matplotlib code that plots the C-alpha trace (Angstrom):
import matplotlib.pyplot as plt

x = [3.5, -0.2, -1.0, -2.4, -5.7, -6.0, -5.0, -7.6, -10.3, -9.5, -9.6, -13.0, -14.3, -13.1, -14.6, -17.9, -18.0, -17.1, -19.9, -22.5, -21.4, -21.5, -25.0, -26.1, -24.7, -26.5, -29.8, -29.3, -28.3, -31.3, -34.1, -32.9, -31.0, -32.8, -31.8, -28.3, -28.0, -29.2, -26.8, -23.9, -24.5, -24.8, -21.7, -19.7, -20.6, -20.0, -16.5, -15.3, -16.4, -14.2, -11.3, -11.4, -8.5, -10.7, -12.4, -9.5, -10.1, -11.5, -14.7, -15.4, -14.5, -17.0, -19.7, -19.4, -20.9, -23.9, -24.4, -24.2, -26.6, -29.0, -28.9, -29.4, -32.4, -34.0, -33.5, -33.8, -37.0, -38.5, -37.5, -39.1, -42.4, -42.4, -41.5, -44.2, -46.7, -46.0, -46.1, -49.6, -50.8, -49.4, -50.8, -54.2, -53.8, -52.7, -49.3, -47.5, -44.1, -43.8, -45.2, -42.5, -39.8, -41.0, -41.2, -37.6, -36.5, -38.1, -36.5, -33.1, -33.5, -34.5, -31.4, -29.2, -30.6, -29.9, -26.4, -25.6, -25.0, -22.9, -22.7, -21.3, -18.8, -17.4, -17.6, -15.9, -13.0, -10.6, -10.1, -7.8, -9.3, -6.3, -5.3, -2.3, 1.1, -0.1, 2.5, 2.0, 4.3, 8.1, 10.2, 12.9, 16.1, 19.6, 17.8, 14.5, 11.4, 13.4, 12.0, 14.0, 12.4, 14.3, 12.3, 14.0, 11.7, 14.5, 13.9, 10.7, 9.6, 6.1, 2.9, -0.6, -1.6, 0.9, -0.8, -2.8, -0.1, 1.3, 4.5, 6.1, 6.1, 6.7, 9.4, 11.4, 14.9, 14.0, 11.1, 12.7, 16.3, 18.5, 21.3, 19.0, 17.4, 20.9, 21.7, 18.5, 19.2, 22.6, 21.1, 18.6, 21.2, 23.5, 20.6, 19.1, 22.4, 23.7, 26.9, 29.2, 29.5, 27.3, 29.6, 29.6, 25.8, 25.3, 27.7, 25.7, 22.4, 23.7, 25.3, 22.0, 20.1, 22.6, 22.7, 18.9, 18.7, 21.2, 24.1, 26.5, 28.1, 29.0, 28.4, 27.7, 29.7, 30.7, 28.4, 25.4, 22.2, 19.9, 16.4, 14.7, 10.9, 9.9, 6.3, 5.9, 2.1, 1.9, 4.6, 2.1, 4.2, 7.8, 7.1, 4.3, 4.3, 1.7, 1.6, -0.2, 1.0, 4.2, 7.7, 10.0, 12.9, 15.3, 14.6, 15.7, 18.8, 19.7, 19.3, 21.5, 24.2, 24.2, 24.4, 27.1, 29.2, 28.8, 27.9, 30.2, 27.6, 28.5, 25.9, 25.3, 24.2, 21.3, 17.9, 15.0, 11.7, 8.1, 6.4, 3.1, 4.5, 7.2, 10.3, 9.3, 11.8, 11.6, 13.1, 15.1, 17.0, 18.2, 19.3, 20.8, 23.0, 24.7, 24.4, 24.1, 24.9, 22.1, 19.3, 16.1, 13.1, 9.5, 6.1, 5.4, 1.7, 0.6, -0.5, -3.8, -2.1, 0.0, 2.4, 5.8, 7.3, 9.6, 10.4, 13.7, 16.0, 17.7, 14.4, 13.2, 10.1, 10.6, 10.6, 8.3, 10.2, 9.1, 8.5, 4.7, 3.0, 0.1, -1.0, -1.9, -2.7, -5.6, -8.2, -10.2, -13.1, -16.5, -18.3, -16.2, -15.3, -11.8, -11.3, -8.5, -5.9, -5.3, -2.2, 0.8, 4.6, 7.1, 9.4, 12.9, 14.8, 13.0, 13.7, 17.3, 18.0, 20.0, 18.6, 15.5, 14.9, 11.2, 11.0, 7.4, 5.4, 3.5, 0.0, -3.7, -5.6, -9.3, -9.8, -7.1, -7.1, -3.3, -0.7, 2.8, 5.5, 3.2, 0.9, 4.0, 4.3, 1.3, 3.9, 5.4, 2.6, 3.4, -0.3, -2.7, -3.9, -6.9, -8.1, -11.8, -12.4, -14.0, -11.8, -8.5, -5.9, -7.1, -10.6, -9.0, -7.5, -10.1, -12.8, -15.2, -15.7, -14.3, -14.4, -14.1, -11.1, -10.0, -9.9, -7.4, -5.3, -3.5, -0.9, 0.4, 1.1, 3.1, 4.9, 6.0, 6.6, 10.2, 11.1, 9.4, 9.2, 11.3, 14.3, 13.8, 16.7, 15.5, 12.2, 12.1, 9.1, 9.1, 7.3, 8.5, 5.0, 2.7, -0.4, -3.9, -4.8, -3.7, -4.9, -5.7, -7.2, -4.1, -1.8, 0.8, -0.9, 0.5, 0.4, -1.0, 0.4, 3.7, 6.4, 5.1, 2.9, 1.1, 4.1, 4.9, 6.0, 9.5, 10.2, 11.8, 11.1, 13.4, 13.3, 14.3, 10.9, 8.2, 5.3, 6.7, 7.4, 3.9, 2.5, 4.4, 3.4, -0.2, -0.1, 1.3, -1.4, -4.1, -3.1, -3.5, -6.3, -8.2, -11.5, -10.7, -7.9, -7.9, -10.6, -13.4, -16.1, -15.0, -11.7, -13.3, -12.9, -10.1, -7.3, -4.7, -6.0, -3.2, -0.7, -2.4, -2.4, 1.2, 2.4, 1.0, 1.0, 1.8, -1.5, -3.6, -7.1, -8.5, -7.5, -5.6, -2.7, -0.4, 1.8, 2.4, 4.9, 2.7, 5.6, 3.6, 5.7, 3.5, 4.6, 6.2, 5.6, 6.7, 7.3, 5.9, 2.7, 1.5, 0.1, 1.8, 0.5, -0.6, 0.2, 2.1, 4.5, 4.7, 6.0, 6.0, 6.6, 10.4, 10.5, 8.5, 10.4, 13.7, 13.8, 10.5, 10.7, 8.5, 7.6, 8.5, 11.3, 10.9, 14.3, 13.8, 15.4, 12.5, 13.0, 9.7, 9.5, 5.8, 3.8, 0.5, -2.3, -0.3, -2.7, -1.4, 2.2, 3.1, 5.2, 2.7, -0.8, -3.0, -6.3, -5.6, -5.5, -8.7, -10.4, -9.3, -10.5, -13.8, -14.3, -13.6, -15.9, -18.8, -18.4, -15.6, -16.3, -13.6, -14.2, -12.7, -9.0, -8.0, -5.1, -7.5, -9.5, -6.5, -4.6, -7.7, -8.3, -5.8, -6.5, -6.8, -10.3, -11.6, -13.9, -13.4, -15.2, -14.8, -11.8, -9.8, -10.7, -9.5, -6.2, -5.7, -6.6, -4.1, -1.1, -2.1, -2.0, 1.3, 3.2, 2.0]
y = [-31.4, -31.8, -33.2, -30.9, -32.7, -32.1, -28.5, -28.0, -29.7, -27.4, -24.4, -25.6, -25.7, -22.2, -21.0, -22.6, -20.8, -17.5, -17.8, -18.6, -15.6, -13.4, -14.5, -13.9, -10.4, -9.7, -10.7, -8.7, -5.6, -5.9, -6.8, -6.2, -2.9, -1.5, -4.3, -4.3, -0.6, -1.0, -3.9, -2.1, 0.8, -1.5, -3.4, -0.2, 1.2, -2.1, -2.5, 1.1, 2.6, 0.3, 0.7, 3.7, 2.4, -0.4, 2.3, 1.8, -1.9, -3.0, -4.4, -1.1, 0.9, -1.2, -0.9, 2.9, 4.1, 1.7, 2.8, 6.5, 6.1, 4.3, 7.2, 9.7, 7.8, 7.4, 10.9, 12.6, 10.7, 11.7, 15.3, 15.3, 13.9, 16.4, 19.4, 18.8, 18.0, 21.3, 23.0, 21.7, 22.8, 26.3, 26.7, 25.8, 28.6, 31.0, 31.3, 31.1, 32.3, 29.5, 27.0, 28.0, 27.6, 24.1, 23.2, 24.5, 22.4, 19.3, 19.9, 20.4, 17.1, 15.3, 16.6, 15.5, 12.0, 11.8, 13.1, 10.3, 7.4, 4.7, 2.7, 5.7, 6.3, 2.7, 2.5, 5.8, 5.6, 2.7, 1.4, -1.7, -4.8, -5.5, -3.4, -1.1, -2.7, -6.3, -7.8, -11.0, -13.0, -13.5, -10.3, -10.4, -8.5, -8.1, -6.3, -8.2, -6.0, -2.9, -0.2, 3.0, 6.3, 9.4, 12.7, 15.8, 18.7, 20.1, 17.2, 18.7, 22.2, 22.5, 24.7, 23.3, 25.8, 24.2, 20.8, 21.3, 23.0, 21.3, 23.2, 22.3, 19.0, 17.9, 15.5, 18.3, 18.7, 22.2, 20.6, 17.3, 17.8, 15.0, 15.7, 15.6, 12.4, 10.9, 11.7, 10.2, 7.0, 6.8, 7.4, 4.6, 2.0, 2.8, 2.9, -0.3, -2.2, -0.1, 0.5, 3.6, 3.6, 2.9, 0.2, -1.7, -1.3, -3.0, -5.8, -6.5, -6.5, -8.9, -11.2, -11.4, -12.3, -15.0, -16.4, -16.7, -18.2, -21.0, -19.4, -18.9, -15.9, -14.1, -10.6, -9.6, -11.6, -10.0, -11.1, -11.7, -10.1, -7.6, -6.9, -3.7, -3.6, 0.1, 1.3, 3.1, 3.2, 6.6, 6.0, 5.1, 6.4, 7.3, 11.1, 10.9, 14.1, 14.5, 15.4, 12.2, 9.8, 8.1, 7.1, 10.1, 9.6, 10.9, 7.7, 5.4, 7.5, 7.5, 3.7, 3.2, 5.4, 3.3, 0.0, 1.1, 3.4, 1.9, -1.8, -2.1, -3.8, -3.6, -1.6, -4.4, -6.7, -4.4, -4.5, -2.1, -3.8, -3.0, -5.3, -3.4, 0.1, 2.1, 3.8, 7.3, 10.0, 11.7, 8.7, 7.2, 10.3, 10.9, 7.3, 6.7, 9.8, 8.4, 4.6, 3.8, 0.1, -0.7, -2.7, -0.7, -2.8, -1.6, -3.3, -6.0, -5.3, -1.8, 0.2, 2.0, 5.4, 4.6, 1.8, 3.0, -0.5, -0.3, 3.4, 3.3, 0.3, 1.3, 0.5, -2.9, -4.7, -7.3, -10.9, -13.4, -16.4, -20.1, -19.9, -19.9, -17.4, -19.5, -19.6, -23.0, -22.0, -23.9, -21.3, -23.0, -20.5, -22.0, -18.7, -17.2, -19.8, -19.5, -17.0, -18.4, -15.9, -16.2, -18.2, -16.0, -16.0, -14.3, -11.7, -13.0, -10.5, -11.8, -15.5, -14.9, -12.5, -13.4, -10.5, -8.3, -4.8, -3.7, 0.1, 1.2, 4.4, 5.3, 6.0, 5.1, 3.0, 3.0, -0.7, -1.9, 1.1, 1.2, 0.3, -0.2, -2.7, -5.7, -4.4, -3.2, -6.9, -6.4, -5.0, -8.4, -9.8, -10.2, -9.9, -7.2, -8.0, -5.6, -7.1, -6.9, -10.4, -10.6, -13.5, -11.6, -10.6, -7.1, -8.3, -10.6, -7.7, -7.3, -4.8, -5.1, -8.8, -9.7, -6.6, -8.6, -10.0, -13.6, -14.1, -15.4, -12.5, -12.8, -10.3, -13.0, -15.3, -12.5, -11.6, -15.2, -16.3, -17.7, -15.4, -12.2, -11.6, -14.7, -13.1, -9.6, -8.4, -4.9, -3.0, 0.8, 3.2, 6.6, 8.8, 12.1, 13.1, 10.6, 10.5, 10.0, 7.9, 7.0, 7.8, 11.0, 12.7, 12.2, 15.1, 15.9, 16.8, 18.4, 16.3, 17.9, 15.6, 16.0, 16.3, 17.4, 20.3, 21.1, 20.4, 17.5, 14.2, 14.3, 10.8, 7.5, 4.1, 1.1, -2.4, -6.0, -7.0, -6.8, -7.0, -4.5, -1.8, -2.0, -1.9, 1.3, 2.9, 2.0, 3.7, 6.9, 6.9, 6.1, 9.0, 11.4, 9.9, 7.3, 9.0, 9.1, 6.6, 5.7, 8.2, 5.5, 4.1, 0.6, 0.9, 0.7, -2.9, -4.9, -2.9, -4.6, -8.2, -9.1, -8.1, -10.3, -13.2, -12.6, -12.4, -15.8, -17.3, -20.7, -20.6, -17.7, -16.8, -17.5, -21.2, -20.8, -23.2, -20.6, -22.5, -20.3, -22.8, -25.9, -27.8, -28.9, -26.8, -24.4, -20.8, -19.5, -16.2, -13.4, -10.8, -9.0, -6.8, -4.4, -0.9, 2.0, 3.3, 6.7, 9.0, 11.5, 9.2, 6.6, 3.9, 0.2, -2.7, -2.7, 1.1, 0.7, -2.4, -3.2, -6.5, -7.7, -10.9, -9.8, -6.5, -3.6, -1.2, 2.2, 3.9, 7.5, 10.9, 12.3, 11.2, 12.5, 13.4, 14.3, 13.1, 11.7, 13.5, 16.6, 18.9, 22.2, 21.3, 21.6, 18.4, 16.6, 15.2, 16.8, 18.5, 21.3, 18.8, 17.2, 20.6, 21.3, 17.9, 18.3, 21.7, 20.2, 17.3, 19.5, 22.4, 22.2, 21.1, 18.6, 18.5, 22.0, 22.3, 24.0, 23.3, 23.2, 20.4, 18.4, 18.3, 17.1, 14.4, 12.0, 9.1, 11.2, 9.9, 13.5, 13.1, 13.9, 11.3, 8.5, 7.1, 10.3, 10.5, 6.9, 7.7, 10.8, 8.8, 6.0, 8.4, 10.4, 7.2, 6.0, 9.2, 9.1]
z = [-37.5, -38.3, -41.7, -44.4, -44.2, -40.5, -40.9, -43.6, -41.5, -38.7, -41.0, -42.4, -38.9, -38.1, -41.4, -40.6, -37.2, -38.8, -41.4, -38.7, -36.6, -39.7, -40.5, -36.9, -36.9, -40.2, -38.7, -35.5, -37.4, -39.7, -37.3, -33.8, -34.1, -31.0, -28.8, -30.3, -29.5, -25.9, -25.2, -26.9, -24.6, -21.6, -22.6, -23.1, -19.7, -17.8, -19.4, -19.6, -16.3, -14.1, -16.5, -18.9, -21.0, -22.3, -24.4, -26.8, -27.2, -30.7, -29.2, -27.4, -30.5, -32.4, -29.7, -29.2, -32.5, -32.1, -28.5, -29.3, -32.2, -29.9, -27.4, -30.2, -31.5, -28.1, -26.8, -30.2, -30.9, -27.6, -28.1, -31.6, -30.2, -27.3, -29.5, -32.2, -29.5, -27.8, -31.2, -31.9, -28.5, -28.8, -32.3, -31.0, -28.4, -31.2, -29.5, -32.9, -31.8, -29.2, -31.8, -34.3, -31.7, -30.9, -34.6, -35.1, -32.1, -33.5, -36.9, -35.3, -33.3, -36.5, -38.2, -35.3, -35.5, -39.2, -38.7, -36.2, -38.6, -37.0, -40.2, -42.0, -39.2, -39.5, -43.2, -44.2, -41.7, -41.8, -38.2, -37.8, -36.3, -34.1, -31.0, -31.1, -30.3, -30.8, -33.1, -35.0, -37.2, -37.2, -37.8, -40.5, -41.1, -39.6, -36.8, -37.0, -37.6, -38.2, -40.5, -41.0, -41.8, -42.9, -43.0, -44.6, -45.5, -47.8, -50.2, -51.6, -52.7, -54.0, -53.7, -53.9, -56.5, -58.9, -58.9, -62.1, -64.1, -67.2, -67.4, -64.1, -62.2, -58.6, -59.9, -61.6, -60.0, -58.7, -56.8, -55.7, -54.7, -55.9, -53.5, -50.5, -51.7, -52.1, -48.5, -47.3, -49.2, -47.6, -44.1, -44.6, -45.7, -42.8, -40.2, -41.4, -41.0, -38.1, -40.0, -40.2, -44.0, -47.0, -48.3, -45.0, -44.9, -48.3, -47.4, -44.3, -46.2, -48.8, -46.2, -44.2, -47.3, -48.3, -44.9, -44.6, -48.1, -47.6, -49.5, -46.7, -45.0, -48.2, -49.6, -53.2, -55.7, -59.0, -61.8, -59.7, -61.1, -59.4, -60.6, -59.5, -59.4, -59.5, -59.1, -62.5, -62.4, -64.2, -66.7, -69.5, -72.4, -72.9, -72.8, -70.2, -68.1, -65.4, -61.7, -60.8, -58.1, -59.3, -58.3, -58.0, -60.5, -57.9, -55.8, -58.6, -59.4, -55.7, -55.5, -58.6, -57.1, -54.0, -55.9, -58.4, -56.3, -52.8, -53.2, -56.3, -58.5, -62.2, -64.2, -66.7, -63.8, -62.9, -64.6, -64.0, -65.0, -64.5, -67.0, -66.8, -67.6, -69.5, -68.2, -69.1, -70.2, -66.9, -65.2, -68.1, -69.1, -65.5, -65.0, -68.5, -68.4, -65.3, -65.9, -69.6, -69.2, -66.8, -68.5, -68.9, -69.9, -70.6, -70.8, -73.2, -73.4, -72.4, -75.5, -74.6, -74.8, -77.9, -78.6, -77.3, -76.8, -79.8, -80.1, -78.2, -78.6, -75.4, -73.7, -75.2, -74.0, -71.3, -72.4, -70.6, -69.2, -69.4, -65.7, -65.1, -62.8, -61.7, -58.1, -56.7, -53.1, -51.7, -51.1, -48.4, -48.5, -49.2, -48.8, -51.6, -54.3, -55.7, -58.5, -60.7, -61.9, -65.7, -66.4, -67.0, -67.3, -65.1, -66.6, -67.3, -65.1, -61.9, -62.8, -63.6, -60.7, -57.7, -55.7, -56.1, -54.8, -54.4, -54.9, -54.2, -53.6, -50.5, -51.7, -51.3, -53.8, -54.8, -54.5, -52.1, -49.9, -50.1, -52.6, -51.2, -51.6, -51.7, -54.5, -56.4, -57.5, -59.8, -62.2, -62.5, -64.6, -68.4, -69.3, -68.2, -64.7, -65.2, -68.5, -68.0, -66.7, -63.3, -62.3, -62.7, -60.1, -59.5, -58.6, -56.0, -54.0, -51.3, -50.6, -53.6, -53.1, -49.7, -47.5, -44.2, -42.5, -42.9, -46.6, -49.2, -50.4, -53.7, -52.4, -50.0, -52.9, -54.7, -51.5, -50.9, -54.5, -54.8, -57.7, -56.3, -52.6, -52.0, -53.8, -52.4, -50.3, -49.7, -49.6, -50.2, -50.2, -51.8, -49.3, -50.6, -51.7, -49.9, -52.1, -50.7, -53.8, -57.3, -60.8, -62.7, -59.7, -57.5, -56.7, -54.1, -50.8, -47.7, -44.5, -41.3, -38.6, -36.7, -37.9, -41.3, -40.0, -43.2, -45.4, -47.8, -46.1, -47.7, -46.4, -47.4, -45.7, -45.9, -44.5, -45.0, -43.6, -46.3, -43.8, -41.4, -44.0, -45.4, -41.8, -41.0, -44.3, -43.6, -40.2, -41.9, -44.6, -42.1, -39.8, -42.8, -44.9, -43.0, -43.8, -47.6, -48.2, -51.8, -52.7, -53.1, -51.0, -52.0, -50.0, -46.6, -45.8, -44.2, -45.8, -43.6, -44.0, -46.4, -43.7, -41.2, -43.7, -44.6, -41.0, -40.2, -43.7, -42.1, -40.3, -41.6, -40.4, -43.9, -43.7, -47.0, -47.7, -49.3, -51.8, -54.9, -56.4, -55.8, -54.2, -51.2, -48.9, -46.8, -46.7, -43.5, -41.9, -44.2, -41.5, -38.5, -38.4, -35.8, -35.6, -33.7, -30.4, -31.9, -34.8, -32.7, -30.8, -33.6, -31.2, -32.0, -29.6, -30.0, -29.5, -26.2, -25.1, -26.8, -25.0, -26.5, -28.5, -31.4, -32.9, -35.2, -34.5, -36.2, -36.5, -37.3, -38.0, -35.9, -32.3, -31.0, -27.3, -27.0, -24.0, -25.1, -23.4, -22.8, -24.6, -23.1, -23.7, -20.0, -20.0, -17.8, -18.1, -15.5, -14.7, -17.2, -20.0, -18.8, -18.8, -22.4, -23.6, -21.8, -23.5, -26.9, -26.3, -25.3, -27.6, -30.2, -33.8, -34.4, -38.2, -38.5, -39.2, -35.9, -33.6, -30.6, -32.1, -33.3, -30.0, -28.1, -30.7, -29.1, -31.4, -34.6, -35.6, -36.0, -32.9, -29.3, -27.2, -24.6, -26.5, -26.1, -22.4, -21.9, -23.6, -21.4, -18.3, -19.3, -19.6, -16.6, -14.6, -16.2, -15.3, -11.7]

ax = plt.figure().add_subplot(projection="3d")
ax.plot(x, y, z, "-o")
ax.set_aspect("equal")
plt.show()
């Protein structure tokens, strides 16, 4: 095994090469845009004409906006010159009607040029840097890389016009059905472990965790402690009642039912702890009525909406442990000097726990782009992570300071920390409402894609692979909100970079030596990352090829049988589909919400272009 010194030397060399390339790209974009546009067009044509499927490659997807803007500027500019030249000529001949027509034509051409902005196209829509179905990392779980997804429209009942009301809430029991959620939780446990009963499913999950953590082939042992980390981001007071993005109380109730009734875990051995927020009445009342002996802990610092920490002795503040939460990872990044996270202490429940369960919410985030299971760990700080200092953990997320790929990501340290991600036996995501962003502007939003079809997502995701579950959730969010994920222009960078780093944490692109405990032992791969083939089929590598060595397997209640490229639903991809796509390309406005536009937009980027043609050609060829 190479020494740490040799590894870091190699990483420094790769960093040096990347910095040179980045500087060269900056100069080309600033001073040689005309040549860049010409060569982008030339490159696109040379590569794509012989093999249309190459239009889906990342390099071609990056070249196409620049090439198209080059064509627009060249032809649009020529048209403007010609139009205004003709207008001047006709005006001199007193042929004012023709002169006005030419002026109008020139103005229209100028507007067209201004509307073609390749920088905007790449900045406002998140496009992954890696091709579809290109898995990296080492999958985890009884069935490695498995993520289960249960979708049940009966779980939710809400109307968009209720979003701003203060008398009813999406998390009320008449709008989020507890019985349906309980059934979905049961399904997910059984599907994840491929067991017939919930009890057998939990036993398999505990046994896998213990086997992979050197504890032997044993299940849960009476007296062992379980810490649940819920995402209570909008539980800012005990009586806080809003329709903002937050964890549905029914998910936590359903999880407790599973642990107590099916896994036979004593109530007193379970602790619910989000050290950055409260357990609001909407959640506490439901859980306490059923499980009064569970330990319910609230924040030890959050008081900006009133100090509720000592109002209810049944919900005491969490106690910081003596275990430090200081990250010692060697951030080998000369272009971005290390930002040191303020020293902190871990909450006692995570240090004392034998098992941890991460219960997150599927939603966008204004700085990170997404906030899923990984960012849920921000609630494990015992002092405010967003405390106004520029060198704190929140500012180390990504986009605002490091929008490119290949940087140190603090989320990886949290995911791999021995008392956080290292102890987590199960990852669950609340996708019942699937928010586009977080904060006071967030509300439940209907999803347009299949199988949601302008209804709420009504979904739960579950996995033993922390990288895989966030990768799948990112694909879902991207399919719905890629042009406005997180609701902020800052969230347009390498949103999935932390997943790349975590998947190959033993040899990440950033060159970081991830070692959150400072024990000199490099972090290993934390799971497998890839993107699905498309938002309609939702197929990962192990769905396409069950014999593949590495990849994600999405086990679903929605076995989709759609044929990609079958625009007219004839069960084949043929000349009729090509005609429809051509018509949409030449004349349809794909920004409108119309079925015609959506079915022709095969890669769901709100445009019909070369990429969609290449996708259609690929599946036409495959079925023949």
